[in-house]
Backbone as a chain_set.jsonl record, in Angstrom:
{"seq": "MFHHDIMQSIMHERGRELRARAAAERDARLVRRAREFWADRAERFAVRRKVQSTCRRGAAPVG", "coords": {"N": [[66.892, 101.377, 119.305], [66.341, 99.017, 117.995], [67.296, 99.319, 115.361], [70.028, 99.424, 115.884], [70.531, 96.786, 116.795], [70.001, 95.325, 114.464], [71.985, 96.31, 112.741], [74.268, 95.548, 114.174], [74.03, 92.773, 114.05], [74.323, 92.398, 111.315], [76.958, 93.264, 110.971], [78.348, 91.383, 112.527], [77.804, 89.095, 111.04], [79.046, 89.777, 108.64], [81.706, 90.008, 109.488], [82.194, 87.334, 110.234], [81.98, 86.111, 107.713], [84.14, 87.312, 106.417], [86.296, 86.383, 107.98], [86.069, 83.63, 107.496], [86.562, 83.587, 104.759], [89.181, 84.576, 104.693], [90.489, 82.532, 106.057], [90.086, 80.417, 104.277], [91.568, 81.374, 102.1], [94.146, 81.406, 103.233], [94.493, 78.665, 103.66], [94.39, 77.76, 101.004], [96.661, 79.023, 99.984], [98.657, 77.768, 101.487], [98.368, 75.097, 100.61], [99.013, 75.432, 97.896], [101.7, 76.259, 98.085], [102.791, 73.968, 99.266], [102.357, 72.059, 97.267], [103.969, 73.134, 95.234], [106.475, 72.932, 96.5], [106.771, 70.1, 96.812], [106.638, 69.291, 94.147], [108.886, 70.546, 93.087], [110.876, 69.325, 94.634], [110.546, 66.63, 93.898], [111.266, 66.854, 91.249], [113.994, 67.634, 91.43], [115.127, 65.368, 92.75], [114.528, 63.379, 90.94], [116.225, 63.982, 88.845], [118.684, 63.551, 90.089], [118.515, 60.786, 90.628], [118.484, 59.799, 88.043], [121.018, 60.552, 87.115], [122.665, 59.131, 88.91], [122.017, 56.489, 88.243], [123.16, 56.236, 85.745], [125.892, 56.602, 86.143], [127.059, 54.648, 87.935], [128.992, 54.234, 90.171], [131.896, 52.577, 91.264], [131.141, 50.129, 90.334], [131.572, 47.046, 88.61], [132.911, 46.88, 85.293], [130.659, 46.615, 82.575], [130.277, 43.989, 80.277]], "CA": [[67.648, 100.186, 119.673], [66.081, 97.985, 117.006], [68.244, 99.553, 114.267], [71.353, 99.045, 116.386], [70.581, 95.321, 116.818], [70.085, 94.864, 113.086], [73.319, 96.652, 112.224], [75.241, 94.718, 114.873], [73.904, 91.428, 113.491], [74.914, 92.45, 109.977], [78.422, 93.365, 111.116], [78.83, 90.09, 113.001], [77.723, 88.203, 109.894], [80.098, 90.203, 107.686], [82.979, 89.61, 110.092], [82.3, 85.891, 110.13], [82.251, 85.8, 106.314], [85.516, 87.746, 106.119], [87.217, 85.46, 108.638], [86.012, 82.357, 106.775], [87.242, 83.781, 103.479], [90.61, 84.693, 104.963], [90.982, 81.19, 106.4], [90.121, 79.637, 103.033], [92.685, 81.872, 101.312], [95.357, 80.911, 103.868], [94.583, 77.223, 103.358], [94.727, 77.604, 99.567], [98.057, 79.436, 99.83], [99.481, 76.707, 102.07], [98.301, 73.955, 99.708], [99.765, 75.752, 96.687], [103.133, 76.226, 98.413], [103.175, 72.576, 99.5], [102.427, 71.402, 95.962], [105.173, 73.631, 94.563], [107.616, 72.352, 97.18], [106.905, 68.673, 96.49], [106.934, 69.166, 92.719], [110.281, 70.928, 92.928], [111.672, 68.287, 95.268], [110.491, 65.433, 93.05], [112.036, 67.17, 90.042], [115.417, 67.573, 91.761], [115.537, 64.017, 93.069], [114.429, 62.592, 89.714], [117.459, 64.258, 88.104], [119.776, 62.862, 90.807], [118.395, 59.33, 90.414], [118.856, 59.52, 86.659], [122.465, 60.676, 87.035], [123.247, 58.023, 89.652], [121.846, 55.213, 87.551], [124.026, 56.2, 84.572], [127.31, 56.601, 86.543], [127.422, 53.368, 88.587], [130.312, 54.337, 90.799], [132.414, 51.412, 91.947], [130.611, 48.882, 89.783], [132.444, 46.394, 87.618], [132.514, 47.223, 83.911], [129.72, 45.695, 81.943], [130.634, 43.545, 78.935]], "C": [[67.477, 99.086, 118.643], [67.071, 98.104, 115.844], [69.653, 99.122, 114.677], [71.526, 97.52, 116.365], [70.741, 94.76, 115.404], [71.492, 95.114, 112.533], [74.402, 95.792, 112.877], [75.222, 93.288, 114.318], [74.55, 91.358, 112.103], [76.427, 92.48, 110.058], [79.029, 92.057, 111.611], [78.876, 89.087, 111.837], [78.827, 88.507, 108.888], [81.472, 89.789, 108.207], [83.221, 88.128, 110.003], [82.639, 85.478, 108.701], [83.696, 86.171, 105.954], [86.547, 86.805, 106.743], [87.244, 84.108, 107.918], [86.734, 82.474, 105.44], [88.756, 83.868, 103.654], [91.211, 83.324, 105.303], [91.073, 80.321, 105.15], [91.286, 80.078, 102.155], [94.025, 81.408, 101.888], [95.56, 79.427, 103.564], [94.993, 76.999, 101.907], [96.188, 77.965, 99.32], [99.003, 78.335, 100.347], [99.51, 75.484, 101.133], [99.117, 74.223, 98.454], [101.266, 75.711, 96.951], [103.612, 74.801, 98.629], [103.305, 71.828, 98.174], [103.669, 71.825, 95.192], [106.427, 73.009, 95.173], [107.835, 70.915, 96.752], [107.198, 68.459, 95.011], [108.396, 69.499, 92.461], [111.204, 69.848, 93.496], [111.707, 67.022, 94.416], [111.325, 65.651, 91.785], [113.534, 67.057, 90.304], [115.898, 66.152, 92.022], [115.426, 63.111, 91.856], [115.699, 62.77, 88.89], [118.619, 63.518, 88.77], [119.718, 61.356, 90.566], [118.832, 58.964, 89.005], [120.367, 59.553, 86.492], [123.137, 59.498, 87.741], [123.121, 56.701, 88.91], [122.729, 55.108, 86.317], [125.493, 56.123, 84.951], [127.776, 55.256, 87.048], [128.825, 53.43, 89.163], [130.694, 53.03, 91.484], [131.915, 50.101, 91.382], [131.611, 48.318, 88.756], [131.984, 46.771, 86.221], [131.63, 46.148, 83.302], [130.284, 45.283, 80.589], [131.894, 42.834, 78.921]], "O": [[68.396, 98.293, 118.44], [67.621, 97.099, 115.393], [70.377, 98.519, 113.884], [72.576, 97.027, 115.953], [71.521, 93.835, 115.179], [72.102, 94.228, 111.934], [75.342, 95.359, 112.21], [76.272, 92.672, 114.14], [75.232, 90.389, 111.767], [77.105, 91.794, 109.294], [80.106, 91.665, 111.163], [79.841, 88.341, 111.672], [79.461, 87.598, 108.353], [82.3, 89.28, 107.453], [84.34, 87.7, 109.723], [83.479, 84.604, 108.489], [84.382, 85.417, 105.265], [87.551, 86.471, 106.113], [88.308, 83.512, 107.748], [87.444, 81.552, 105.036], [89.516, 83.306, 102.865], [92.321, 83.007, 104.875], [92.035, 79.57, 104.986], [91.93, 79.239, 101.526], [94.936, 81.057, 101.139], [96.669, 78.995, 103.249], [95.839, 76.153, 101.616], [96.874, 77.3, 98.545], [100.013, 78.021, 99.717], [100.573, 74.909, 100.899], [99.841, 73.342, 97.99], [102.024, 75.189, 96.134], [104.721, 74.454, 98.222], [104.245, 71.058, 97.979], [104.342, 71.0, 94.575], [107.337, 72.605, 94.449], [108.944, 70.539, 96.372], [107.933, 67.538, 94.657], [109.068, 68.804, 91.699], [112.211, 69.507, 92.876], [112.763, 66.416, 94.233], [112.004, 64.738, 91.314], [114.264, 66.463, 89.511], [116.972, 65.771, 91.557], [116.181, 62.144, 91.758], [116.195, 61.809, 88.302], [119.447, 62.922, 88.081], [120.745, 60.721, 90.328], [119.476, 57.936, 88.798], [120.941, 58.699, 85.817], [124.09, 58.928, 87.21], [124.037, 55.88, 88.952], [123.025, 53.999, 85.875], [126.29, 55.622, 84.158], [128.819, 54.771, 86.61], [129.734, 52.75, 88.687], [129.886, 52.447, 92.206], [132.248, 49.044, 91.918], [132.379, 49.054, 88.135], [130.79, 46.962, 85.991], [131.836, 44.949, 83.494], [130.727, 46.14, 79.825], [132.341, 42.391, 77.863]]}, "num_chains": 1, "name": "protein.A"}
């Protein structure tokens, strides 16, 4: 019975480590996807703002 208790403890510890590692990997994946999303969004909106500032629709001619 002593051997069984030791092995069970080891397996519980291993399972806990694997779950913690999987959770950390999920969190890292989520953070990476969020950063990519916001970088892409900022890039697209920066282009739009630049185009809008050069067109000036409906504004009186300058000069």
